[in-house]
C-alpha positions as CSV (number, residue, x, y, z in Angstrom):
1,X,130.9,187.1,107.5
2,X,134.5,186.3,108.1
3,X,136.0,184.1,105.4
4,X,137.9,181.0,106.6
5,X,139.9,178.6,104.5
6,X,139.9,175.1,105.9
7,X,142.5,172.6,104.7
8,X,141.9,169.1,106.0
9,X,142.4,165.8,104.2
10,X,140.1,163.7,106.4
11,X,136.5,164.2,105.2
12,X,134.8,163.5,108.5
13,X,137.0,166.0,110.4
14,X,136.6,168.6,107.6
15,X,132.8,168.4,107.6
16,X,132.7,168.6,111.4
17,X,134.9,171.7,111.4
18,X,132.9,173.3,108.6
19,X,129.7,172.8,110.7
20,X,131.3,174.2,113.8
21,X,132.6,177.3,111.9
22,X,129.2,177.9,110.3
23,X,127.5,177.7,113.7
24,X,129.9,180.4,115.0
25,X,129.1,182.7,112.1
26,X,132.1,182.0,109.8
27,X,131.9,181.3,106.1
28,X,134.3,178.4,105.5
29,X,135.8,177.3,102.2
30,X,137.1,173.8,102.3
31,X,139.8,171.9,100.4
32,X,141.6,168.7,101.1
33,X,145.1,169.3,99.7
34,X,147.8,171.8,99.8
35,X,147.6,172.3,96.1
36,X,144.0,173.3,96.3
37,X,144.7,175.7,99.2
38,X,147.6,177.4,97.3
39,X,145.3,177.9,94.2
40,X,142.6,179.5,96.4
41,X,144.9,181.9,98.3
42,X,146.2,183.1,94.9
43,X,142.7,184.1,93.9
44,X,140.7,184.8,97.1
45,X,141.2,186.6,100.4
46,X,140.6,185.0,103.7
47,X,140.5,186.3,107.3
48,X,141.9,183.1,108.6
49,X,143.4,179.8,107.3
50,X,143.1,176.6,109.4
51,X,145.2,173.8,108.0
52,X,145.9,170.2,109.0
53,X,149.6,169.7,109.0
54,X,149.2,166.3,107.5
55,X,147.1,167.6,104.5
56,X,150.4,168.9,103.1
57,X,153.5,167.2,101.6
58,X,153.9,164.1,103.7
59,X,157.8,164.2,103.4
60,X,158.0,167.9,104.5
61,X,154.7,168.9,106.1
62,X,155.9,171.9,108.1
63,X,157.8,173.4,105.1
64,X,154.7,173.0,103.0
65,X,152.5,174.6,105.6
66,X,154.9,177.5,105.8
67,X,154.7,177.9,102.0
68,X,151.0,178.3,102.4
69,X,151.6,180.9,105.2
70,X,154.0,182.9,103.0
71,X,151.6,182.9,100.0
72,X,148.6,184.0,102.1
73,X,150.4,186.7,104.1
74,X,149.3,188.6,106.0
75,X,146.4,186.2,106.7
76,X,146.9,184.3,110.0
77,X,147.4,180.5,109.7
78,X,146.4,178.1,112.4
79,X,148.0,174.6,112.1
80,X,146.2,171.5,113.4
81,X,148.0,168.3,114.0
């Protein structure tokens, strides 16, 4: 099963996306903050990362999302807004 990291701070949206991903045959790991996501990418490998832009540093959300992308390279990162 492909491993997907889902970073979403809204619990309802996160649970909905987890359900959809599971229905499509993915194995999602879910976190609600950038800090949790960074800790996971340092210790686990993912086939895809889906992240909500607003789950990151509110002052610099794009820079924070790019930090996740750099740390997780070469894993593709999809950004939701």
